[in-house]
C-alpha positions in Angstrom: 15.3 30.8 27.2 12.9 31.8 24.4 15.8 33.1 22.3 17.6 29.8 22.5 14.5 27.9 21.6 13.9 30.1 18.6 17.5 29.9 17.5 17.4 26.1 17.6 13.9 25.4 16.3 13.2 28.3 14.0 13.3 26.1 10.8 10.7 23.7 12.3 8.4 26.7 13.2 8.9 28.4 9.8 8.2 25.2 7.8 5.1 24.5 9.9 3.8 28.0 9.5 4.3 28.1 5.7 2.6 24.7 5.2 -0.3 25.5 7.4 -0.7 28.9 5.8 -0.9 27.3 2.3 -3.5 24.8 3.4 -5.7 26.6 5.8 -8.2 27.3 3.0 -9.0 23.6 3.0 -10.1 23.8 6.6 -12.0 27.1 6.8 -14.5 26.1 5.5 -14.0 22.4 4.9 -13.0 22.2 1.2 -11.3 20.1 -1.4 -9.1 20.7 -4.4 -11.3 20.5 -7.5 -8.8 20.7 -10.4 -10.5 19.7 -13.7 -8.7 17.2 -15.9 -9.3 15.8 -19.4 -12.9 14.6 -19.6 -13.4 14.8 -15.8 -11.6 15.8 -12.6 -9.3 13.1 -11.3 -9.7 14.2 -7.7 -13.5 13.9 -7.7 -13.8 11.0 -10.1 -10.9 8.8 -9.0 -8.9 9.8 -6.0 -11.5 11.0 -3.5 -14.2 8.3 -4.2 -11.5 5.7 -3.5 -10.6 7.4 -0.2 -14.4 7.7 0.6 -14.8 3.9 0.2 -11.8 3.3 2.4 -13.1 5.8 5.0 -16.6 4.3 5.1 -15.3 0.7 5.4 -12.7 1.4 8.1 -15.2 3.2 10.3 -17.2 -0.1 10.2 -14.0 -2.0 11.1 -13.9 -3.5 7.6 -11.8 -3.1 4.4 -13.3 -2.4 1.0 -12.9 -5.5 -1.2 -15.6 -5.2 -3.8 -17.7 -2.3 -5.1 -21.0 -3.2 -6.7 -22.0 0.4 -7.8 -19.5 1.1 -10.5 -18.4 -0.8 -13.6 -20.9 -3.6 -12.8 -18.6 -4.5 -9.9 -14.9 -4.4 -9.5 -12.2 -5.2 -6.8 -11.4 -2.0 -4.9 -8.3 -3.2 -3.2 -6.4 -3.3 -6.5 -6.5 0.5 -6.7 -3.2 2.2 -5.7 -3.1 4.1 -2.4 -5.3 1.8 -0.3 -2.5 0.7 2.0 -0.8 3.9 2.9 -0.5 3.7 6.7 -0.9 7.4 7.5 -4.1 7.5 5.4 -5.5 4.4 7.0 -5.1 6.1 10.5 -6.5 9.4 9.4 -9.5 8.0 7.5 -10.3 5.8 10.4 -10.1 8.5 13.1 -11.6 11.5 11.3 -14.8 12.3 9.4 -14.2 12.1 5.7 -14.6 15.8 5.0 -12.0 16.6 7.7 -9.7 13.7 6.8 -9.0 14.8 3.2 -7.5 18.3 4.2 -5.5 16.5 6.9 -4.1 14.1 4.4 -2.9 16.9 2.2 -1.5 18.8 5.2 0.3 15.7 6.5 1.8 14.9 3.0 3.2 18.3 2.6 4.6 18.4 6.2 6.1 14.9 5.7 7.8 16.0 2.5 9.2 19.2 3.9 10.4 17.9 7.2 12.0 14.8 5.7 13.7 16.9 3.1 15.0 19.2 5.8 16.4 16.3 7.9 17.9 14.8 4.7 19.8 18.0 4.0 20.9 18.1 7.7 22.2 14.6 7.2 24.4 16.1 4.5 25.8 18.4 7.1 24.2 21.5 5.7 23.3 24.5 7.9 19.8 25.2 9.2 19.2 28.0 6.7 20.4 26.1 3.5 18.4 23.0 4.7 15.3 25.0 5.2 15.9 26.7 1.8 16.2 23.3 0.0 13.2 21.7 1.8 10.9 24.6 0.9 12.2 24.5 -2.7 11.3 20.9 -3.2 7.9 20.9 -1.4 6.7 23.9 -3.3 8.1 22.8 -6.6 6.0 21.8 -9.5 6.6 18.2 -8.6 4.1 18.4 -5.7 2.0 21.5 -6.4 0.9 20.4 -9.8 -0.3 17.1 -8.5 -2.8 17.9 -5.8 -5.5 16.4 -8.1 -3.5 13.2 -8.4 -3.4 12.4 -4.7 -1.7 9.0 -4.9 1.1 10.4 -7.0 1.5 13.3 -4.6 1.7 11.1 -1.5 4.2 8.8 -3.2 6.4 11.9 -4.0 6.1 13.1 -0.4 7.9 10.0 0.7 10.9 10.5 -1.6 13.1 12.5 0.8 12.4 10.1 3.7 13.1 7.1 1.6 16.4 8.6 0.3 17.4 9.4 3.9 17.0 5.8 5.1 18.3 4.3 1.8 21.6 6.2 2.3 21.7 5.1 5.9 21.3 1.5 4.7 24.1 1.9 2.2 26.4 3.6 4.7 25.6 1.3 7.6 23.8 -1.9 6.5 22.3 -2.9 9.9 18.9 -4.4 10.5 17.4 -1.2 11.7 18.3 0.8 8.6 17.3 -2.2 6.4 13.8 -2.4 8.1 13.0 1.4 7.8 14.3 1.7 4.2 12.3 -1.3 3.1 9.1 -0.2 4.9 9.2 3.3 3.4 10.0 1.9 -0.1 7.0 -0.5 0.2 4.8 2.5 1.2 5.8 4.2 -2.0 5.3 1.1 -4.1 1.8 0.3 -2.8 0.8 4.0 -3.4 2.3 4.5 -6.9 4.9 2.0 -8.0 6.3 4.1 -10.9 7.7 6.6 -8.4 9.6 3.9 -6.5 11.0 2.2 -9.7 12.0 5.5 -11.2 13.6 6.5 -7.9 15.6 3.3 -7.5 16.8 3.6 -11.1 18.6 6.8 -9.9 19.3 6.0 -6.3 21.0 2.6 -7.1 23.7 4.2 -9.4 24.3 6.8 -6.6 24.8 4.0 -4.1 27.2 2.2 -6.5 29.3 5.4 -6.6 29.3 5.7 -2.8 30.2 2.1 -2.3 32.9 2.0 -4.9 34.6 5.1 -3.4 34.7 3.3 0.0 35.4 -0.3 -0.8 36.4 -0.6 -4.5 34.1 -3.6 -4.5 30.4 -4.0 -5.3 29.8 -7.5 -3.9 28.5 -6.2 -0.5 26.2 -3.7 -2.2 24.8 -6.4 -4.5 23.9 -8.5 -1.5 22.2 -5.5 0.2 20.2 -4.6 -2.9 19.0 -8.2 -3.5 17.9 -8.6 0.2 16.3 -5.1 0.0 14.3 -5.9 -3.2 13.2 -9.2 -1.7 12.0 -7.6 1.6 10.2 -4.8 -0.2 8.4 -7.4 -2.3 7.3 -9.2 0.8 6.0 -6.0 2.4 4.3 -5.1 -0.9 2.7 -8.6 -1.5 -0.6 -7.1 -0.3 -0.8 -5.3 -3.7 1.6 -7.3 -5.9 -0.5 -10.5 -5.8 -3.8 -8.7 -6.6 -2.2 -6.7 -9.3 -0.8 -9.8 -10.9 -4.4 -11.2 -10.9 -5.8 -8.0 -12.3 -3.3 -7.8 -15.1 -4.0 -11.4 -16.0 -7.7 -10.7 -16.6 -7.3 -7.2 -18.2 -6.3 -6.2 -21.8 -3.0 -4.8 -20.6 0.2 -6.9 -20.6 2.7 -6.7 -17.8 4.9 -4.5 -20.0 4.2 -1.8 -22.5 5.5 -1.4 -26.0 8.4 1.0 -25.9 7.0 2.9 -28.9 3.8 3.6 -27.0 5.8 4.8 -23.9 7.8 7.2 -26.0 5.1 8.7 -28.2 2.0 9.1 -26.0 3.2 11.8 -23.5 6.3 13.5 -25.0 8.6 16.0 -23.2 10.4 18.5 -25.4 13.7 20.4 -24.6 11.7 23.6 -24.6 9.7 22.3 -21.7 12.8 22.6 -19.5 12.4 26.4 -19.8 9.7 25.9 -17.1 12.6 25.8 -14.6 12.7 29.6 -15.3 8.9 30.2 -15.2 6.3 27.4 -14.7 3.9 29.2 -17.1 6.5 30.0 -19.9 4.9 27.4 -22.3 1.3 28.1 -21.1 -0.6 26.6 -18.2 -3.5 24.3 -17.5 -5.5 26.8 -15.4 -6.3 29.0 -18.4 -6.3 26.4 -21.1 -3.3 27.6 -22.9 -1.4 24.3 -22.5 -4.4 22.0 -22.7 -4.9 19.8 -25.7 -6.2 16.3 -26.2 -3.4 15.8 -28.8 -1.2 14.4 -26.1 1.1 12.7 -28.6 2.3 16.1 -29.9 1.9 18.4 -27.0 2.1 16.3 -23.8 0.4 17.2 -20.5 1.1 20.4 -18.5 1.5 18.9 -15.1 3.8 16.1 -16.4 5.9 18.5 -18.5 6.5 21.3 -16.0 9.4 21.7 -13.6 9.9 24.6 -11.2 11.9 24.9 -8.0 11.9 28.7 -7.7 14.0 31.2 -9.6 16.5 31.9 -6.8 17.1 28.1 -6.1 17.7 27.7 -9.9 20.4 30.4 -9.7 22.1 28.6 -6.8 21.7 25.3 -8.6 23.7 26.7 -11.6 26.4 28.2 -9.3 26.6 24.9 -7.4 26.9 22.9 -10.6 29.7 25.1 -12.0 31.5 24.8 -8.6 31.2 21.0 -8.6 32.4 20.7 -12.2 35.3 23.0 -11.6 36.5 21.7 -8.2 35.5 18.1 -8.7 35.3 17.2 -5.0 35.0 13.6 -4.1 31.7 13.9 -2.3 28.0 12.8 -2.6 27.0 16.1 -4.3 29.0 15.2 -7.5 27.0 12.0 -7.7 23.7 13.9 -7.2 24.7 16.3 -10.0 25.1 13.3 -12.4 21.8 12.0 -11.1 20.2 15.3 -12.0 21.5 15.3 -15.5 20.6 11.6 -15.9 17.0 12.2 -14.7 16.6 15.1 -17.2 17.8 13.0 -20.0 15.4 10.2 -19.1 12.6 12.6 -18.7 13.0 13.7 -22.4 11.8 10.2 -23.5 11.9 9.9 -27.3 13.9 13.1 -27.5 16.6 11.7 -25.4 19.7 9.7 -26.4 18.8 7.3 -23.6 15.3 6.4 -25.0 16.4 2.8 -25.7 16.3 2.2 -21.9 12.5 2.2 -22.1 12.5 -1.1 -23.9 14.2 -2.7 -20.9 12.5 -3.9 -17.7 11.4 -2.4 -15.4 11.2 0.9 -17.3 9.0 -0.7 -20.0 6.2 -1.2 -17.4 5.3 2.4 -17.1 4.0 5.3 -19.3 5.0 9.0 -19.1 8.8 9.1 -18.9 8.5 12.9 -18.1 7.8 11.8 -14.5 11.6 11.7 -14.2 11.2 15.5 -13.9 10.0 14.9 -10.3 13.5 13.5 -9.4 15.2 16.2 -11.4 13.5 18.8 -9.1 14.4 16.7 -6.1 18.1 16.6 -6.9 18.0 20.2 -8.0 16.6 21.3 -4.6 19.4 19.4 -2.8 22.1 21.0 -4.9 20.8 24.5 -4.5 20.8 24.0 -0.8 24.4 22.7 -1.1 25.4 25.8 -3.1 23.9 28.2 -0.5 25.7 26.3 2.2 29.0 26.8 0.4 28.3 30.5 0.1 27.8 30.5 3.9 31.5 29.7 4.3 32.6 33.0 2.7 30.2 35.4 4.5 30.3 36.5 8.1 27.6 34.8 10.2 25.6 37.9 11.0 25.6 39.1 7.4 24.7 35.6 6.1 21.7 35.5 8.5 20.4 38.7 7.0 21.1 37.7 3.4 19.6 34.2 4.1 16.5 35.6 5.7 16.0 37.8 2.6 16.5 34.9 0.3 14.0 32.8 2.2 11.4 35.6 2.2 11.8 36.1 -1.6 11.6 32.3 -2.1 8.3 32.1 -0.2 6.9 35.1 -2.0 7.9 33.6 -5.4 6.1 30.3 -4.7 3.0 32.0 -3.3 2.9 34.3 -6.3 2.7 31.4 -8.8 0.8 28.8 -6.8 -1.6 30.5 -4.4 -4.4 30.9 -6.9 -3.3 28.0 -9.3 -5.1 25.0 -7.7 -8.9 25.7 -7.4 -10.6 25.0 -4.1 -14.3 24.4 -3.5 -16.5 23.6 -0.5 -16.8 19.9 -0.1 -20.6 20.1 0.5 -21.1 22.0 -2.8 -19.0 19.6 -5.0 -20.1 16.3 -3.6 -23.9 16.2 -3.9 -26.5 14.6 -6.0 -26.6 16.2 -9.4 -29.6 18.3 -10.2 -30.4 16.3 -13.3 -31.2 13.3 -11.0 -33.3 15.1 -8.4 -36.6 13.7 -9.6 -35.4 10.0 -9.7 -36.3 7.8 -6.8 -33.3 7.0 -4.6 -34.2 3.3 -4.7 -33.9 3.3 -8.5 -30.5 5.0 -8.4 -29.3 2.3 -6.1 -30.9 -0.8 -7.7 -30.6 0.1 -11.3 -27.7 1.6 -13.3 -27.1 5.0 -14.7 -25.0 5.6 -17.9 -23.4 8.8 -19.1 -23.4 9.1 -22.9 -20.5 11.1 -24.5 -20.6 13.7 -21.7 -16.8 14.1 -21.6 -16.8 16.0 -25.0 -18.5 19.0 -23.5 -16.1 19.0 -20.5 -13.1 18.9 -22.8 -14.4 21.8 -24.9 -14.2 24.0 -21.8 -11.0 22.5 -20.4 -9.0 22.8 -23.6 -10.1 26.4 -24.4 -10.6 28.1 -21.0 -9.0 25.9 -18.4 -10.7 26.5 -15.0 -10.0 30.1 -14.3 -13.4 31.8 -13.7 -15.1 28.6 -14.9 -15.7 26.7 -11.6 -19.5 27.3 -11.8 -19.5 25.8 -15.3 -17.6 22.7 -14.1 -20.0 22.4 -11.1 -22.9 22.3 -13.6 -21.0 19.8 -15.8 -20.9 17.4 -12.8 -24.5 16.6 -13.8 -22.9 14.2 -16.2 -22.5 11.9 -13.1 -19.3 10.4 -14.5 -17.9 7.6 -12.4 -16.7 7.2 -9.8 -18.2 10.4 -8.3 -21.4 8.4 -8.1 -20.0 6.4 -5.2 -20.4 9.4 -2.9 -24.1 9.4 -3.6 -25.1 5.8 -3.6 -25.8 5.9 -7.3 -25.1 2.7 -9.4 -23.2 3.6 -12.6 -22.5 1.2 -15.4 -19.0 2.6 -16.0 -16.1 2.9 -13.6 -12.6 4.3 -13.3 -10.4 1.6 -12.0 -6.8 0.5 -12.2 -7.3 -2.1 -15.0 -10.8 -3.0 -16.2 -11.2 -6.7 -17.1 -11.5 -7.8 -20.8 -15.2 -8.4 -20.1 -15.8 -4.9 -18.8 -13.9 -3.5 -21.8 -16.0 -5.5 -24.2 -19.2 -4.3 -22.6 -18.1 -0.6 -22.7 -16.9 -1.0 -26.3 -20.2 -2.6 -27.5 -22.2 0.3 -26.0 -19.8 3.1 -27.1 -19.4 1.9 -30.7 -23.2 1.4 -31.1 -24.1 4.9 -30.1 -24.1 7.5 -32.9 -23.3 11.0 -31.8 -24.9 13.1 -34.6 -24.7 16.9 -34.8 -28.2 17.3 -33.2 -28.9 14.1 -31.4 -27.7 10.8 -30.0 -29.0 7.5 -31.4 -28.6 3.8 -30.4 -28.1 1.4 -33.3 -31.3 -0.7 -33.5 -29.4 -3.9 -32.8 -27.8 -2.4 -29.7 -30.9 -1.0 -28.0 -31.2 -4.2 -26.0 -27.8 -3.7 -24.4 -29.0 -1.1 -21.8 -31.8 -3.5 -21.0 -29.6 -6.5 -20.4 -27.1 -4.4 -18.4 -29.8 -3.0 -16.1 -29.2 0.6 -17.3 -32.4 2.4 -16.5 -31.2 6.1 -16.8 -29.2 7.7 -19.5 -27.6 11.1 -19.1 -26.7 12.9 -22.3 -25.7 16.3 -23.6 -27.8 15.9 -26.7 -31.4 14.8 -27.4 -31.7 11.0 -27.5 -33.6 9.4 -30.4 -36.2 7.5 -28.2 -38.0 5.2 -30.6 -40.5 4.3 -27.9 -37.6 2.6 -26.0 -36.6 5.6 -23.9 -38.6 8.3 -22.2 -37.3 11.8 -21.6 -37.6 12.7 -17.8 -35.6 15.9 -17.3 -33.7 18.7 -19.0 -31.5 21.3 -17.4 -29.5 24.2 -18.9 -26.8 26.6 -18.0 -25.5 29.1 -20.5 -24.7 27.0 -23.6 -24.6 23.7 -21.8 -27.5 21.3 -21.6 -28.1 17.9 -20.0 -30.9 15.5 -20.7 -32.1 12.6 -18.6 -33.8 9.6 -20.2 -35.5 6.5 -18.7 -35.1 3.1 -20.3 -38.6 1.6 -20.5 -37.5 -2.0 -21.1 -34.8 -2.3 -18.4 -34.2 -5.6 -16.7 -33.5 -5.9 -13.0 -30.0 -6.8 -11.7 -31.3 -10.3 -10.6 -33.2 -12.4 -13.2 -34.5 -16.0 -13.7 -34.1 -17.5 -17.2 -35.6 -20.7 -18.6 -33.6 -20.7 -21.8 -29.9 -20.1 -22.7 -27.5 -20.2 -25.6 -24.0 -21.6 -25.2 -21.0 -19.2 -25.6 -17.7 -20.9 -26.4 -15.5 -17.8 -26.5 -15.8 -14.1 -25.5 -15.7 -12.9 -29.2 -18.9 -15.0 -29.8 -20.9 -12.5 -27.8 -20.8 -9.9 -30.6 -22.8 -12.1 -32.9 -25.0 -13.7 -30.3 -26.1 -10.4 -28.7 -27.6 -9.3 -32.1 -29.6 -12.5 -32.7 -30.8 -13.2 -29.1 -33.8 -11.9 -27.2 -31.9 -11.1 -24.0 -35.1 -10.7 -22.0 -35.9 -14.4 -22.2 -32.6 -16.0 -23.1 -29.3 -15.9 -21.2 -25.9 -16.3 -22.9 -23.9 -18.8 -20.8 -20.2 -19.7 -21.3 -19.5 -23.4 -21.3 -22.8 -24.4 -19.6 -23.7 -27.9 -18.4 -25.3 -30.3 -20.9 -28.9 -29.9 -19.8 -32.2 -28.6 -21.2 -34.6 -26.2 -19.6 -38.3 -25.7 -20.1 -40.3 -22.6 -19.7 -41.4 -21.8 -16.2 -42.2 -19.1 -13.7 -40.5 -17.9 -10.6 -39.7 -15.1 -8.3 -36.6 -13.8 -6.4 -36.5 -12.3 -2.9 -33.4 -10.6 -1.8 -32.8 -11.6 1.9 -29.5 -9.9 2.5 -27.2 -7.8 0.3 -23.8 -6.1 1.0 -21.0 -5.2 -1.3 -19.3 -8.6 -0.8 -22.4 -10.8 -0.2 -25.8 -11.6 -1.7 -28.4 -13.9 -0.2 -31.6 -14.6 -2.1 -34.6 -16.9 -1.9 -35.5 -18.3 -5.3 -38.9 -19.9 -5.9 -39.3 -21.5 -9.3 -41.7 -24.2 -10.7 -39.0 -25.5 -13.0 -35.2 -25.6 -13.1 -33.8 -22.2 -14.1 -30.7 -20.0 -14.4 -30.3 -17.2 -11.8 -28.3 -14.4 -13.4 -26.7 -11.8 -11.1 -25.7 -8.8 -13.1 -22.5 -8.2 -11.3 -19.0 -8.7 -12.7 -17.5 -12.2 -12.9 -14.2 -12.2 -11.2 -11.9 -14.6 -9.4 -12.7 -15.0 -5.7 -16.5 -15.0 -6.1 -18.2 -18.2 -4.8 -21.8 -19.4 -4.7 -23.9 -21.8 -2.6 -27.3 -23.2 -3.1 -28.9 -24.3 0.1 -25.5 -24.2 1.8 -23.8 -26.5 -0.8 -21.1 -25.0 -3.1 -22.1 -24.7 -6.7 -20.3 -23.5 -9.9 -20.6 -20.0 -11.1 -20.9 -19.6 -14.9 -20.1 -16.4 -16.8 -23.3 -15.0 -18.4 -24.1 -12.1 -20.7 -20.4 -11.1 -21.0 -19.8 -10.0 -17.5 -22.5 -11.4 -15.1 -22.5 -14.3 -12.7 -25.0 -17.1 -13.0 -25.9 -20.4 -11.3 -28.2 -23.2 -12.3 -31.1 -23.7 -9.8 -33.4 -26.7 -9.6 -37.2 -26.2 -9.3 -38.7 -25.4 -5.9 -37.6 -23.1 -3.1 -33.9 -22.5 -2.7 -31.5 -20.2 -0.8 -28.8 -18.9 -3.2 -25.8 -17.1 -1.9 -22.9 -15.3 -3.6 -19.9 -14.3 -1.6 -16.5 -12.8 -2.3 -13.3 -14.3 -1.0 -10.3 -13.0 -2.9 -7.7 -15.7 -2.1 -4.6 -13.9 -3.5 -5.5 -10.7 -1.6 -5.6 -12.6 1.7 -2.4 -14.4 0.9 -0.8 -11.1 0.1 -2.1 -9.6 3.4 -0.7 -12.5 5.4 2.7 -12.3 3.7 2.9 -8.5 4.2 1.8 -8.5 7.8 4.2 -11.3 8.7 7.0 -9.4 6.9 6.1 -6.2 8.9 5.4 -7.8 12.3 8.2 -10.4 12.5 11.1 -7.8 12.5 9.2 -5.7 15.1 8.9 -8.6 17.5 12.5 -9.6 16.8 13.7 -6.1 17.7 11.6 -6.1 20.9 12.7 -9.5 21.9 16.3 -8.6 21.4 15.9 -5.4 23.4 14.2 -7.0 26.4 16.6 -9.9 26.3 19.6 -7.6 26.6 17.8 -5.8 29.6 17.1 -9.2 31.2 20.8 -10.2 30.9 21.9 -6.9 32.4 19.5 -7.3 35.3 20.5 -10.9 35.9 24.2 -9.9 36.0 
């Protein structure tokens, strides 16, 4: 009995054991990947804070819509990866520090098992299917992206999507249509570039399949149009908010093809990484790291590796397919492999003109086609091993195959076991030492700003990588770069978000360009010293001494080896809520540059297109009655009419009421909300209702739920008819 069970299910058991063995370090003790990146670590400053916000909100039976403690406020639902169904379940059910390791584990298991069943769909044997599944899951495509969790999770869905996409093409019934579309939408809402790049390769494959069967493409055209429409419906929950975000950002819907082809190049020599992932250098020791991306590219985007033995089988299989020219799917996959390699080369490819055409002109980093090159390569190496199986007796093949699998696993563990650094969650997510002496109420109610701290980080990253440097990076987290501040309830003026608005970009630019980083110190231009005051920035963290000029006070200094951090307090900071009795009219956003220099921002607000009224000096006070991320209720007591300025980003969806009656919100001081209040006592409320998001939610939910009810109704109707007969 046990023998039959093992003979049937050994691939499942082996895959599970390998994946668990690779990830157990995340559980004992509870840990996270801490890969440094350029200027920060993407996992700690982007990916995990986003998951943390999602986890915290879900446990309160809410969804994160707006975050007030980064970037002066921004819509969190626009970030990719918020609507991945497995993550929503995991983050809701489990504590955050447990949920993150489980998310990694589930992504790798999903990828391996779906790849295995995809290869079984191609009628490959258990051993070749296991061989190909492990080859892709432990390829550079996934392993080098643990710090980019959204990309990794999107990649993990590729085999499952291809499985149901082929089912749809072969048998276009409603069941296959539903599953292929749902999985495609999950990839799209997680990282849309992966879906678009995948379809640019999968659609030509389906054309080849359809043409061989019917000699007509009319039926396929109908399928693809309906498929694209339904995926758009299911993805409306992100498409509509993204449309709004792009509208208010500096980025256009498409990117100049020259920028696409020059920023992150891939060179033919990078393809040698199929032989050895470290042949051109590696990020972990700094030998591939350079901020000159336009000439060198980025290691994790330019490296492809599926294992040396799989590469040998890939070459044998390619030669066999070219020589025999069988009319099967694997010939199409070989063409797709070559096509993906050519597209990955970007400006060094004869196909570079395609990046000026939609939808490819919407995304940067063409070298991400290497992900699909590794995907197709893993399939073809499994096919090659399966062909070899036909010429070797079963018992001998089992022995040879076992040896091949063992060597493959050893190969991957040799390269990858120590590559991605891991740290205890409790040690990497904690309040930085530099802020220990600051009252928690100040960190929450005023803003912190990090001045040119990324330069020190990059000096370490580009010269030493992270091998034997984790203690240094742990110290460098004192920079408190966003969005790591969100773990700690610290309000930071900057943020890492999908697309900052033009107003946010202007604020950051005005601050950045008016700070002089000299060799020995940091100094604000005199005309710009008022900016931290108006933006409620009370604490500045620097890696050099700050020229104080009686405007800032040094509070703390910490040092480790050759690295130093300084903390300064702004002595003239304004609170996040203020009453003004004077204002200047701003007719366009560029006007701010001049008006900021000539205006006393402590007594005068800059208001865009204000009503035609005059104010006189007065006195007043503000009492915060209730405050959440999406809502603010205040009591305003003023002896004269005034302007209440709320230093939180102006963005579509924010509404205001005074004493229960709707009132207009005016943009103030570049990126703040303001309302005009009459004299006396008033209750002022600000609340967030993102209309396009809720419309998108409604469309996506109806698109998801309606087919499910239709299937159930059809099923129970047929049972009722059978019982009635």
